[in-house]
Every structure is written in C-alpha cells, then in structure tokens.
KOLKEFI-130948 format. One record per residue (C-alpha): residue in one letter; chain; x negated, y negated, z. Coordinates in Angstrom, 3 decimals. Layout:
<pts>
<pt resn="a" chain="A" xx="X" yy="Y" zz="Z"/>
...
</pts>
This chain:
<pts>
<pt resn="x" chain="A" xx="-18.057" yy="-14.752" zz="-56.554"/>
<pt resn="x" chain="A" xx="-21.833" yy="-14.803" zz="-57.037"/>
<pt resn="x" chain="A" xx="-23.793" yy="-12.443" zz="-59.238"/>
<pt resn="x" chain="A" xx="-25.622" yy="-11.031" zz="-56.224"/>
<pt resn="x" chain="A" xx="-22.327" yy="-10.056" zz="-54.619"/>
<pt resn="x" chain="A" xx="-21.193" yy="-8.384" zz="-57.818"/>
<pt resn="x" chain="A" xx="-24.405" yy="-6.378" zz="-58.093"/>
<pt resn="x" chain="A" xx="-24.170" yy="-5.254" zz="-54.456"/>
<pt resn="x" chain="A" xx="-20.782" yy="-3.630" zz="-55.014"/>
<pt resn="x" chain="A" xx="-22.074" yy="-1.522" zz="-57.897"/>
<pt resn="x" chain="A" xx="-24.160" yy="1.428" zz="-56.646"/>
<pt resn="x" chain="A" xx="-27.644" yy="1.647" zz="-58.040"/>
<pt resn="x" chain="A" xx="-27.850" yy="4.535" zz="-60.528"/>
<pt resn="x" chain="A" xx="-31.083" yy="6.045" zz="-59.249"/>
<pt resn="x" chain="A" xx="-30.015" yy="5.718" zz="-55.619"/>
<pt resn="x" chain="A" xx="-26.615" yy="7.231" zz="-56.378"/>
<pt resn="x" chain="A" xx="-28.242" yy="10.218" zz="-58.072"/>
<pt resn="x" chain="A" xx="-30.534" yy="10.910" zz="-55.105"/>
<pt resn="x" chain="A" xx="-28.056" yy="13.311" zz="-53.450"/>
<pt resn="x" chain="A" xx="-30.579" yy="16.105" zz="-52.939"/>
<pt resn="x" chain="A" xx="-33.054" yy="13.720" zz="-51.360"/>
<pt resn="x" chain="A" xx="-30.393" yy="12.434" zz="-48.981"/>
<pt resn="x" chain="A" xx="-29.278" yy="15.991" zz="-48.098"/>
<pt resn="x" chain="A" xx="-32.839" yy="17.011" zz="-47.307"/>
<pt resn="x" chain="A" xx="-33.159" yy="14.046" zz="-44.950"/>
<pt resn="x" chain="A" xx="-29.873" yy="14.930" zz="-43.228"/>
<pt resn="x" chain="A" xx="-30.869" yy="18.578" zz="-42.794"/>
<pt resn="x" chain="A" xx="-34.182" yy="17.506" zz="-41.327"/>
<pt resn="x" chain="A" xx="-32.437" yy="15.304" zz="-38.731"/>
<pt resn="x" chain="A" xx="-29.624" yy="17.742" zz="-37.964"/>
<pt resn="x" chain="A" xx="-29.534" yy="21.271" zz="-36.645"/>
<pt resn="x" chain="A" xx="-29.720" yy="24.051" zz="-39.241"/>
<pt resn="x" chain="A" xx="-26.491" yy="24.808" zz="-41.057"/>
<pt resn="x" chain="A" xx="-24.409" yy="21.846" zz="-39.848"/>
<pt resn="x" chain="A" xx="-24.733" yy="19.565" zz="-42.894"/>
<pt resn="x" chain="A" xx="-21.668" yy="20.037" zz="-45.101"/>
<pt resn="x" chain="A" xx="-20.659" yy="18.991" zz="-48.583"/>
<pt resn="x" chain="A" xx="-21.322" yy="15.600" zz="-50.111"/>
<pt resn="x" chain="A" xx="-18.308" yy="13.378" zz="-49.322"/>
<pt resn="x" chain="A" xx="-19.152" yy="10.281" zz="-51.317"/>
<pt resn="x" chain="A" xx="-21.325" yy="7.217" zz="-51.266"/>
<pt resn="x" chain="A" xx="-21.074" yy="3.492" zz="-50.732"/>
<pt resn="x" chain="A" xx="-23.215" yy="0.614" zz="-51.950"/>
<pt resn="x" chain="A" xx="-24.782" yy="-1.345" zz="-49.100"/>
<pt resn="x" chain="A" xx="-26.460" yy="-3.937" zz="-51.314"/>
<pt resn="x" chain="A" xx="-28.871" yy="-4.277" zz="-54.213"/>
<pt resn="x" chain="A" xx="-30.552" yy="-0.872" zz="-54.737"/>
<pt resn="x" chain="A" xx="-29.312" yy="0.352" zz="-51.334"/>
<pt resn="x" chain="A" xx="-26.823" yy="3.273" zz="-51.210"/>
<pt resn="x" chain="A" xx="-25.510" yy="5.364" zz="-48.303"/>
<pt resn="x" chain="A" xx="-24.594" yy="9.006" zz="-48.954"/>
<pt resn="x" chain="A" xx="-22.107" yy="10.801" zz="-46.664"/>
<pt resn="x" chain="A" xx="-22.217" yy="14.515" zz="-45.853"/>
<pt resn="x" chain="A" xx="-19.715" yy="16.489" zz="-43.781"/>
<pt resn="x" chain="A" xx="-20.657" yy="17.659" zz="-40.284"/>
<pt resn="x" chain="A" xx="-19.679" yy="21.178" zz="-39.210"/>
<pt resn="x" chain="A" xx="-21.223" yy="20.990" zz="-35.748"/>
<pt resn="x" chain="A" xx="-18.733" yy="21.954" zz="-32.981"/>
<pt resn="x" chain="A" xx="-17.397" yy="18.989" zz="-31.059"/>
<pt resn="x" chain="A" xx="-17.911" yy="16.529" zz="-33.914"/>
<pt resn="x" chain="A" xx="-14.775" yy="17.008" zz="-35.946"/>
<pt resn="x" chain="A" xx="-14.348" yy="14.170" zz="-38.441"/>
<pt resn="x" chain="A" xx="-17.947" yy="12.950" zz="-38.083"/>
<pt resn="x" chain="A" xx="-20.324" yy="12.813" zz="-41.025"/>
<pt resn="x" chain="A" xx="-24.004" yy="12.405" zz="-41.731"/>
<pt resn="x" chain="A" xx="-24.864" yy="9.057" zz="-43.307"/>
<pt resn="x" chain="A" xx="-28.173" yy="8.875" zz="-45.181"/>
<pt resn="x" chain="A" xx="-29.179" yy="5.511" zz="-46.591"/>
<pt resn="x" chain="A" xx="-31.589" yy="5.475" zz="-49.536"/>
<pt resn="x" chain="A" xx="-33.218" yy="2.459" zz="-51.163"/>
<pt resn="x" chain="A" xx="-35.370" yy="1.548" zz="-54.148"/>
<pt resn="x" chain="A" xx="-37.745" yy="-1.341" zz="-54.495"/>
<pt resn="x" chain="A" xx="-37.286" yy="-3.814" zz="-57.300"/>
<pt resn="x" chain="A" xx="-38.486" yy="-2.424" zz="-60.657"/>
<pt resn="x" chain="A" xx="-39.512" yy="0.825" zz="-58.954"/>
<pt resn="x" chain="A" xx="-38.262" yy="4.257" zz="-60.001"/>
<pt resn="x" chain="A" xx="-38.974" yy="6.052" zz="-56.726"/>
<pt resn="x" chain="A" xx="-36.100" yy="6.303" zz="-54.229"/>
<pt resn="x" chain="A" xx="-37.054" yy="6.411" zz="-50.549"/>
<pt resn="x" chain="A" xx="-35.183" yy="7.265" zz="-47.350"/>
<pt resn="x" chain="A" xx="-34.120" yy="4.344" zz="-45.204"/>
<pt resn="x" chain="A" xx="-32.359" yy="6.109" zz="-42.304"/>
<pt resn="x" chain="A" xx="-30.250" yy="9.177" zz="-41.461"/>
<pt resn="x" chain="A" xx="-27.630" yy="8.969" zz="-38.701"/>
<pt resn="x" chain="A" xx="-24.475" yy="10.742" zz="-37.563"/>
<pt resn="x" chain="A" xx="-21.492" yy="8.392" zz="-37.729"/>
<pt resn="x" chain="A" xx="-17.779" yy="8.852" zz="-36.969"/>
<pt resn="x" chain="A" xx="-15.459" yy="9.041" zz="-39.964"/>
<pt resn="x" chain="A" xx="-11.918" yy="7.708" zz="-40.269"/>
<pt resn="x" chain="A" xx="-10.466" yy="10.851" zz="-38.633"/>
<pt resn="x" chain="A" xx="-13.250" yy="11.413" zz="-36.099"/>
<pt resn="x" chain="A" xx="-12.486" yy="12.426" zz="-32.531"/>
<pt resn="x" chain="A" xx="-13.888" yy="9.629" zz="-30.385"/>
<pt resn="x" chain="A" xx="-14.201" yy="9.165" zz="-26.658"/>
<pt resn="x" chain="A" xx="-11.572" yy="6.878" zz="-25.155"/>
<pt resn="x" chain="A" xx="-12.441" yy="3.254" zz="-24.669"/>
<pt resn="x" chain="A" xx="-14.379" yy="2.646" zz="-21.496"/>
<pt resn="x" chain="A" xx="-12.245" yy="1.323" zz="-18.674"/>
<pt resn="x" chain="A" xx="-13.713" yy="-0.246" zz="-15.497"/>
<pt resn="x" chain="A" xx="-13.447" yy="1.877" zz="-12.379"/>
<pt resn="x" chain="A" xx="-11.138" yy="-0.654" zz="-10.749"/>
<pt resn="x" chain="A" xx="-8.599" yy="-0.052" zz="-13.526"/>
<pt resn="x" chain="A" xx="-9.097" yy="3.722" zz="-13.609"/>
<pt resn="x" chain="A" xx="-8.395" yy="4.127" zz="-9.904"/>
<pt resn="x" chain="A" xx="-5.040" yy="5.728" zz="-9.115"/>
<pt resn="x" chain="A" xx="-3.156" yy="6.300" zz="-5.844"/>
<pt resn="x" chain="A" xx="-4.527" yy="9.346" zz="-4.085"/>
<pt resn="x" chain="A" xx="-8.031" yy="9.143" zz="-5.582"/>
<pt resn="x" chain="A" xx="-9.659" yy="7.939" zz="-2.365"/>
<pt resn="x" chain="A" xx="-11.085" yy="10.540" zz="-0.038"/>
<pt resn="x" chain="A" xx="-12.614" yy="10.534" zz="3.432"/>
<pt resn="x" chain="A" xx="-15.567" yy="8.167" zz="3.578"/>
<pt resn="x" chain="A" xx="-14.734" yy="6.362" zz="0.325"/>
<pt resn="x" chain="A" xx="-14.800" yy="2.563" zz="0.290"/>
<pt resn="x" chain="A" xx="-12.587" yy="0.542" zz="-2.043"/>
<pt resn="x" chain="A" xx="-13.844" yy="-3.040" zz="-2.515"/>
<pt resn="x" chain="A" xx="-11.144" yy="-5.665" zz="-2.977"/>
<pt resn="x" chain="A" xx="-11.635" yy="-8.377" zz="-5.545"/>
<pt resn="x" chain="A" xx="-11.947" yy="-11.846" zz="-4.078"/>
<pt resn="x" chain="A" xx="-9.349" yy="-13.031" zz="-6.606"/>
<pt resn="x" chain="A" xx="-6.961" yy="-10.104" zz="-6.088"/>
<pt resn="x" chain="A" xx="-3.486" yy="-11.317" zz="-7.043"/>
<pt resn="x" chain="A" xx="-1.916" yy="-9.080" zz="-4.415"/>
<pt resn="x" chain="A" xx="-3.500" yy="-11.114" zz="-1.623"/>
<pt resn="x" chain="A" xx="-3.465" yy="-14.733" zz="-0.596"/>
<pt resn="x" chain="A" xx="-5.375" yy="-16.609" zz="2.116"/>
<pt resn="x" chain="A" xx="-4.116" yy="-16.197" zz="5.630"/>
<pt resn="x" chain="A" xx="-5.069" yy="-18.272" zz="8.675"/>
<pt resn="x" chain="A" xx="-8.729" yy="-19.296" zz="8.423"/>
<pt resn="x" chain="A" xx="-11.120" yy="-22.163" zz="9.124"/>
<pt resn="x" chain="A" xx="-11.968" yy="-24.038" zz="12.297"/>
<pt resn="x" chain="A" xx="-8.358" yy="-24.981" zz="12.945"/>
<pt resn="x" chain="A" xx="-7.069" yy="-25.089" zz="9.404"/>
<pt resn="x" chain="A" xx="-4.294" yy="-23.166" zz="7.777"/>
<pt resn="x" chain="A" xx="-4.149" yy="-22.010" zz="4.171"/>
<pt resn="x" chain="A" xx="-2.457" yy="-24.499" zz="1.813"/>
<pt resn="x" chain="A" xx="0.440" yy="-22.085" zz="1.263"/>
<pt resn="x" chain="A" xx="0.537" yy="-20.845" zz="4.851"/>
<pt resn="x" chain="A" xx="3.492" yy="-21.314" zz="7.153"/>
<pt resn="x" chain="A" xx="1.019" yy="-22.713" zz="9.691"/>
<pt resn="x" chain="A" xx="0.831" yy="-26.003" zz="7.843"/>
<pt resn="x" chain="A" xx="-0.749" yy="-29.360" zz="8.615"/>
<pt resn="x" chain="A" xx="2.517" yy="-30.562" zz="10.060"/>
<pt resn="x" chain="A" xx="2.299" yy="-27.870" zz="12.741"/>
<pt resn="x" chain="A" xx="-1.188" yy="-29.099" zz="13.671"/>
<pt resn="x" chain="A" xx="0.143" yy="-32.635" zz="14.093"/>
<pt resn="x" chain="A" xx="2.927" yy="-31.321" zz="16.300"/>
<pt resn="x" chain="A" xx="0.431" yy="-29.462" zz="18.473"/>
<pt resn="x" chain="A" xx="-1.703" yy="-32.588" zz="18.839"/>
<pt resn="x" chain="A" xx="1.310" yy="-34.707" zz="19.781"/>
<pt resn="x" chain="A" xx="2.304" yy="-32.245" zz="22.519"/>
<pt resn="x" chain="A" xx="-1.261" yy="-31.973" zz="23.885"/>
<pt resn="x" chain="A" xx="-1.232" yy="-28.238" zz="23.356"/>
<pt resn="x" chain="A" xx="-4.354" yy="-26.196" zz="23.821"/>
<pt resn="x" chain="A" xx="-6.368" yy="-25.602" zz="20.645"/>
<pt resn="x" chain="A" xx="-8.651" yy="-22.589" zz="20.439"/>
<pt resn="x" chain="A" xx="-12.234" yy="-22.844" zz="19.211"/>
<pt resn="x" chain="A" xx="-13.464" yy="-20.788" zz="16.310"/>
<pt resn="x" chain="A" xx="-11.623" yy="-18.683" zz="13.772"/>
<pt resn="x" chain="A" xx="-8.989" yy="-16.266" zz="15.048"/>
<pt resn="x" chain="A" xx="-10.935" yy="-13.338" zz="13.589"/>
<pt resn="x" chain="A" xx="-13.773" yy="-14.010" zz="16.058"/>
<pt resn="x" chain="A" xx="-11.617" yy="-14.486" zz="19.142"/>
<pt resn="x" chain="A" xx="-12.310" yy="-11.930" zz="21.856"/>
<pt resn="x" chain="A" xx="-9.121" yy="-12.603" zz="23.791"/>
<pt resn="x" chain="A" xx="-5.591" yy="-13.441" zz="22.819"/>
<pt resn="x" chain="A" xx="-5.166" yy="-17.123" zz="21.950"/>
<pt resn="x" chain="A" xx="-3.450" yy="-19.328" zz="24.493"/>
<pt resn="x" chain="A" xx="0.230" yy="-19.971" zz="24.030"/>
<pt resn="x" chain="A" xx="0.910" yy="-23.131" zz="22.071"/>
<pt resn="x" chain="A" xx="-2.276" yy="-23.099" zz="19.989"/>
<pt resn="x" chain="A" xx="-2.290" yy="-22.815" zz="16.224"/>
<pt resn="x" chain="A" xx="-3.969" yy="-19.436" zz="16.529"/>
<pt resn="x" chain="A" xx="-1.154" yy="-18.282" zz="18.790"/>
<pt resn="x" chain="A" xx="1.431" yy="-19.365" zz="16.244"/>
<pt resn="x" chain="A" xx="-0.536" yy="-17.599" zz="13.515"/>
<pt resn="x" chain="A" xx="-0.706" yy="-14.479" zz="15.677"/>
<pt resn="x" chain="A" xx="3.039" yy="-14.522" zz="16.237"/>
<pt resn="x" chain="A" xx="3.767" yy="-14.984" zz="12.537"/>
<pt resn="x" chain="A" xx="1.391" yy="-12.239" zz="11.486"/>
<pt resn="x" chain="A" xx="-1.018" yy="-14.654" zz="9.803"/>
<pt resn="x" chain="A" xx="-4.077" yy="-14.034" zz="11.969"/>
<pt resn="x" chain="A" xx="-5.899" yy="-12.363" zz="9.085"/>
<pt resn="x" chain="A" xx="-8.305" yy="-13.603" zz="6.434"/>
<pt resn="x" chain="A" xx="-5.864" yy="-12.612" zz="3.677"/>
<pt resn="x" chain="A" xx="-2.270" yy="-11.444" zz="3.630"/>
<pt resn="x" chain="A" xx="0.070" yy="-10.049" zz="1.022"/>
<pt resn="x" chain="A" xx="1.062" yy="-12.549" zz="-1.629"/>
<pt resn="x" chain="A" xx="4.492" yy="-12.679" zz="-3.213"/>
<pt resn="x" chain="A" xx="3.086" yy="-10.769" zz="-6.167"/>
<pt resn="x" chain="A" xx="1.707" yy="-8.114" zz="-3.823"/>
<pt resn="x" chain="A" xx="5.075" yy="-7.778" zz="-2.110"/>
<pt resn="x" chain="A" xx="6.864" yy="-7.364" zz="-5.434"/>
<pt resn="x" chain="A" xx="4.435" yy="-4.744" zz="-6.743"/>
<pt resn="x" chain="A" xx="4.685" yy="-2.752" zz="-3.505"/>
<pt resn="x" chain="A" xx="8.483" yy="-2.945" zz="-3.568"/>
<pt resn="x" chain="A" xx="8.587" yy="-1.794" zz="-7.203"/>
<pt resn="x" chain="A" xx="6.275" yy="1.112" zz="-6.423"/>
<pt resn="x" chain="A" xx="8.325" yy="2.255" zz="-3.430"/>
<pt resn="x" chain="A" xx="11.583" yy="1.796" zz="-5.309"/>
<pt resn="x" chain="A" xx="10.304" yy="4.023" zz="-8.098"/>
<pt resn="x" chain="A" xx="9.305" yy="6.814" zz="-5.685"/>
<pt resn="x" chain="A" xx="12.179" yy="6.666" zz="-3.193"/>
<pt resn="x" chain="A" xx="14.812" yy="4.401" zz="-4.689"/>
<pt resn="x" chain="A" xx="18.416" yy="4.500" zz="-5.766"/>
<pt resn="x" chain="A" xx="17.614" yy="5.713" zz="-9.309"/>
<pt resn="x" chain="A" xx="15.835" yy="8.918" zz="-8.264"/>
<pt resn="x" chain="A" xx="17.628" yy="12.268" zz="-8.839"/>
<pt resn="x" chain="A" xx="17.676" yy="12.941" zz="-5.097"/>
<pt resn="x" chain="A" xx="19.441" yy="9.658" zz="-4.378"/>
<pt resn="x" chain="A" xx="21.935" yy="10.210" zz="-7.202"/>
<pt resn="x" chain="A" xx="23.032" yy="13.518" zz="-5.655"/>
<pt resn="x" chain="A" xx="22.958" yy="12.343" zz="-2.028"/>
<pt resn="x" chain="A" xx="26.221" yy="12.155" zz="-0.069"/>
<pt resn="x" chain="A" xx="25.306" yy="8.762" zz="1.423"/>
<pt resn="x" chain="A" xx="22.516" yy="6.184" zz="1.406"/>
<pt resn="x" chain="A" xx="19.757" yy="5.640" zz="3.956"/>
<pt resn="x" chain="A" xx="21.240" yy="2.387" zz="5.184"/>
<pt resn="x" chain="A" xx="23.794" yy="4.395" zz="7.205"/>
<pt resn="x" chain="A" xx="21.451" yy="7.238" zz="8.210"/>
<pt resn="x" chain="A" xx="20.459" yy="7.654" zz="11.826"/>
<pt resn="x" chain="A" xx="16.979" yy="8.894" zz="10.846"/>
<pt resn="x" chain="A" xx="16.036" yy="5.552" zz="9.252"/>
<pt resn="x" chain="A" xx="13.424" yy="3.594" zz="11.202"/>
<pt resn="x" chain="A" xx="13.552" yy="-0.119" zz="10.454"/>
<pt resn="x" chain="A" xx="10.443" yy="-2.110" zz="9.516"/>
<pt resn="x" chain="A" xx="9.729" yy="-5.775" zz="10.124"/>
<pt resn="x" chain="A" xx="9.064" yy="-8.592" zz="7.727"/>
<pt resn="x" chain="A" xx="10.840" yy="-9.477" zz="4.530"/>
<pt resn="x" chain="A" xx="10.455" yy="-5.916" zz="3.218"/>
<pt resn="x" chain="A" xx="12.632" yy="-4.707" zz="6.070"/>
<pt resn="x" chain="A" xx="15.640" yy="-6.171" zz="4.277"/>
<pt resn="x" chain="A" xx="15.378" yy="-3.503" zz="1.587"/>
<pt resn="x" chain="A" xx="13.176" yy="-0.712" zz="2.977"/>
<pt resn="x" chain="A" xx="12.684" yy="1.476" zz="6.008"/>
<pt resn="x" chain="A" xx="10.784" yy="4.588" zz="7.125"/>
<pt resn="x" chain="A" xx="12.376" yy="8.032" zz="6.981"/>
<pt resn="x" chain="A" xx="12.015" yy="9.955" zz="10.257"/>
<pt resn="x" chain="A" xx="13.804" yy="13.177" zz="9.267"/>
<pt resn="x" chain="A" xx="11.281" yy="16.017" zz="9.249"/>
<pt resn="x" chain="A" xx="13.440" yy="18.059" zz="6.863"/>
<pt resn="x" chain="A" xx="13.791" yy="15.261" zz="4.323"/>
<pt resn="x" chain="A" xx="11.473" yy="15.081" zz="1.271"/>
<pt resn="x" chain="A" xx="10.809" yy="11.443" zz="2.211"/>
<pt resn="x" chain="A" xx="9.751" yy="12.106" zz="5.806"/>
<pt resn="x" chain="A" xx="7.171" yy="9.511" zz="6.847"/>
<pt resn="x" chain="A" xx="7.552" yy="7.525" zz="3.602"/>
<pt resn="x" chain="A" xx="8.839" yy="4.043" zz="2.916"/>
<pt resn="x" chain="A" xx="12.318" yy="4.499" zz="1.416"/>
<pt resn="x" chain="A" xx="14.766" yy="2.076" zz="-0.090"/>
<pt resn="x" chain="A" xx="17.928" yy="1.453" zz="1.867"/>
<pt resn="x" chain="A" xx="19.783" yy="2.611" zz="-1.248"/>
<pt resn="x" chain="A" xx="17.910" yy="5.924" zz="-1.291"/>
<pt resn="x" chain="A" xx="19.500" yy="9.058" zz="0.102"/>
<pt resn="x" chain="A" xx="19.114" yy="12.811" zz="0.437"/>
<pt resn="x" chain="A" xx="20.985" yy="15.824" zz="1.733"/>
<pt resn="x" chain="A" xx="19.484" yy="15.346" zz="5.185"/>
<pt resn="x" chain="A" xx="21.673" yy="12.325" zz="5.948"/>
<pt resn="x" chain="A" xx="22.549" yy="12.278" zz="9.627"/>
<pt resn="x" chain="A" xx="26.291" yy="11.927" zz="8.978"/>
<pt resn="x" chain="A" xx="26.554" yy="13.948" zz="5.769"/>
<pt resn="x" chain="A" xx="27.612" yy="17.260" zz="7.297"/>
<pt resn="x" chain="A" xx="28.109" yy="17.232" zz="11.048"/>
<pt resn="x" chain="A" xx="28.307" yy="20.840" zz="12.269"/>
<pt resn="x" chain="A" xx="31.086" yy="21.437" zz="14.824"/>
<pt resn="x" chain="A" xx="30.087" yy="22.971" zz="18.114"/>
<pt resn="x" chain="A" xx="30.933" yy="26.683" zz="18.427"/>
<pt resn="x" chain="A" xx="33.928" yy="27.378" zz="20.720"/>
<pt resn="x" chain="A" xx="32.949" yy="28.317" zz="24.236"/>
<pt resn="x" chain="A" xx="34.892" yy="31.139" zz="26.008"/>
<pt resn="x" chain="A" xx="36.864" yy="30.193" zz="29.070"/>
<pt resn="x" chain="A" xx="35.071" yy="30.905" zz="32.335"/>
<pt resn="x" chain="A" xx="36.369" yy="34.021" zz="34.174"/>
<pt resn="x" chain="A" xx="38.930" yy="33.418" zz="36.949"/>
<pt resn="x" chain="A" xx="38.261" yy="35.430" zz="40.098"/>
<pt resn="x" chain="A" xx="40.906" yy="35.557" zz="42.835"/>
<pt resn="x" chain="A" xx="38.810" yy="35.802" zz="45.961"/>
<pt resn="x" chain="A" xx="41.884" yy="35.880" zz="48.310"/>
<pt resn="x" chain="A" xx="43.125" yy="39.260" zz="47.120"/>
<pt resn="x" chain="A" xx="41.523" yy="42.639" zz="47.693"/>
<pt resn="x" chain="A" xx="41.851" yy="45.237" zz="44.924"/>
<pt resn="x" chain="A" xx="41.560" yy="48.823" zz="46.295"/>
<pt resn="x" chain="A" xx="39.299" yy="51.182" zz="44.397"/>
<pt resn="x" chain="A" xx="39.886" yy="54.735" zz="45.848"/>
<pt resn="x" chain="A" xx="37.168" yy="57.296" zz="45.375"/>
<pt resn="x" chain="A" xx="39.715" yy="60.058" zz="44.646"/>
<pt resn="x" chain="A" xx="42.951" yy="59.838" zz="42.639"/>
<pt resn="x" chain="A" xx="46.246" yy="59.857" zz="44.468"/>
<pt resn="x" chain="A" xx="48.105" yy="63.194" zz="44.572"/>
<pt resn="x" chain="A" xx="51.064" yy="61.818" zz="42.670"/>
<pt resn="x" chain="A" xx="49.024" yy="60.053" zz="40.010"/>
<pt resn="x" chain="A" xx="48.922" yy="63.012" zz="37.578"/>
<pt resn="x" chain="A" xx="51.583" yy="64.297" zz="35.172"/>
<pt resn="x" chain="A" xx="51.968" yy="67.629" zz="36.954"/>
<pt resn="x" chain="A" xx="53.643" yy="67.585" zz="40.385"/>
<pt resn="x" chain="A" xx="51.743" yy="69.067" zz="43.282"/>
<pt resn="x" chain="A" xx="54.745" yy="71.203" zz="44.502"/>
<pt resn="x" chain="A" xx="55.357" yy="74.191" zz="42.277"/>
<pt resn="x" chain="A" xx="58.854" yy="75.119" zz="41.257"/>
<pt resn="x" chain="A" xx="60.138" yy="78.257" zz="39.609"/>
<pt resn="x" chain="A" xx="60.107" yy="76.811" zz="36.077"/>
<pt resn="x" chain="A" xx="56.523" yy="75.706" zz="36.296"/>
<pt resn="x" chain="A" xx="55.425" yy="78.967" zz="37.780"/>
<pt resn="x" chain="A" xx="56.930" yy="80.847" zz="34.876"/>
<pt resn="x" chain="A" xx="55.092" yy="78.634" zz="32.405"/>
<pt resn="x" chain="A" xx="51.773" yy="79.371" zz="34.088"/>
<pt resn="x" chain="A" xx="51.207" yy="76.047" zz="35.692"/>
<pt resn="x" chain="A" xx="49.428" yy="76.134" zz="39.016"/>
</pts>
C-alpha cells in the first residue's frame, strides 16, 4: 500500500473541522429548514473531505446532503468544492427503469393503440415468404417445390401476401394457404407454449372453479372446438352463464354450468280433457219437483210440523 493511499484514508484535520462551513453551503443549496444534523464524514483523498447532513424534506426519506470541502497544499483556508443531495443506505429510491416492452401487461392496450412487434420476437417464426421460397423450418419445404415442378403444377408469381386472388390449386401458395402458412410470420413453438401456459393458468384444471366442478369441459356440450395443435388441449366456452364464456379454456377445466351436470326434468303435463261428443247431457233450467228433500204432496205429519 502506497503512502498516498494511506494519507487519503485519513481525513484532513482542517477539512474535518469545517462542519459549520459545510452546513452553511448545504443550507444555501437547500430549502430553509431541511438540513438536519451532521451524520459523519468521509475522506475522498488528500485534503478532500465530504460532510453528510440529514435531509428532512418530505419525499426524501433516507437522503442526505453531501458537502465536499478541500484545502490546497500548505494552505490553511478550507473551501467548498460542491454540495449535492445524495441517497443514503436506507433511502427510498425510484424503481429501476424498465423498457416499455417489458412493462406492458395484458389489458393495457386501448382503442387506437399500436403495439410494435420485435423483429426477433421469440413467439414468432417466419411463415411462407419469398418469390416461391418457404421458410427453412416451414412445412412447405424445398422438397414440396421439387414435387410441384415434377408434376408441372401451376406456380403463382409474387409473394402470397400480395396476391389479389386465391392461389391456384396445386401451387406452393395454395399449399401454404391450406396449411395456414400464408403469413409473413406465424407462432413458433415457444409462442405456442407460452400461450398454452397463460390459458392454463387462467382457465385450467388447477383453478378453484375447476376443482369444484362436477365434470370437465371435454364432455360439455357448450365447448366449441378450435383447430390446430392447440385444439388438442383447448377449446372455446360458449355458455353465456359460465365465467369462461368466450374464453379459451383447457379441456380439463370445468364449472357449474356443465351441460350434463344437472339436467332438469321436464314438469309433468296434465292429461288432455276427454270429451264424449256422442252423448248429450241435459241441463234443465229449473230443478225437478222430486229433487228436493221435502216432498211436494203434503201429509198430515208435515202439516202439523209447519211444512208447506
């Protein structure tokens, strides 16, 4: 260790004693009444010392005023070098800056917003492109082009993205159209996996709704199937009363709106009335004379009792 290094670690006596000078410089740079107590000093080098003062300004908890003083060689006058507000060990700092592409979350986009896609996005891979070329990892490979040439099939001119009409049957563009590859970029395997993980987390077998469901979506009549490789594990819920209506759901997901969970029996219908149209039922306007409990002909016993 050199002598210069040893001297730099030992604070200069005159600079260390210049606390009042350093406080005056801090109060001049800061607002009135926000410079706190002296919290120590540190040697910055030969005859260079930094004094620290607490900061009581709202919103700057843990920060401190740092005033650096210095003295020329063989001089007895200490001068101010600089006065700044610096964060301390326990200071409240703003979070580390994160690029907007990493801060973006699902649901942040609104009407009219544009979301640029990185040219090297791992979720995408090249689709069918070029004059009549296929991507190196595309299913429309060079072998398919050789097969088309051997069979004298029609080959379209230009990229499929610029075609105004549907490509002729048998061309490479037609094969790409049929396989869903008539796009500049398509989902890569990584993109498929990330989408599947995201959907599985929202509407998968491990959600509380699925754990309490009477059956899974694979046997539900409201499940609408989707194409592609994702259709082997996911579908679209078409039950308007389900919490997953209109969402991609795992086939292992389930809810109480399962089509076969609780089939309500039809209410019993009363038997239709039977009317005998071959028989006539008389309905007299006046009762028959012998229909009452008292006979029409009076006898002596009834006359004595006061019956008429």
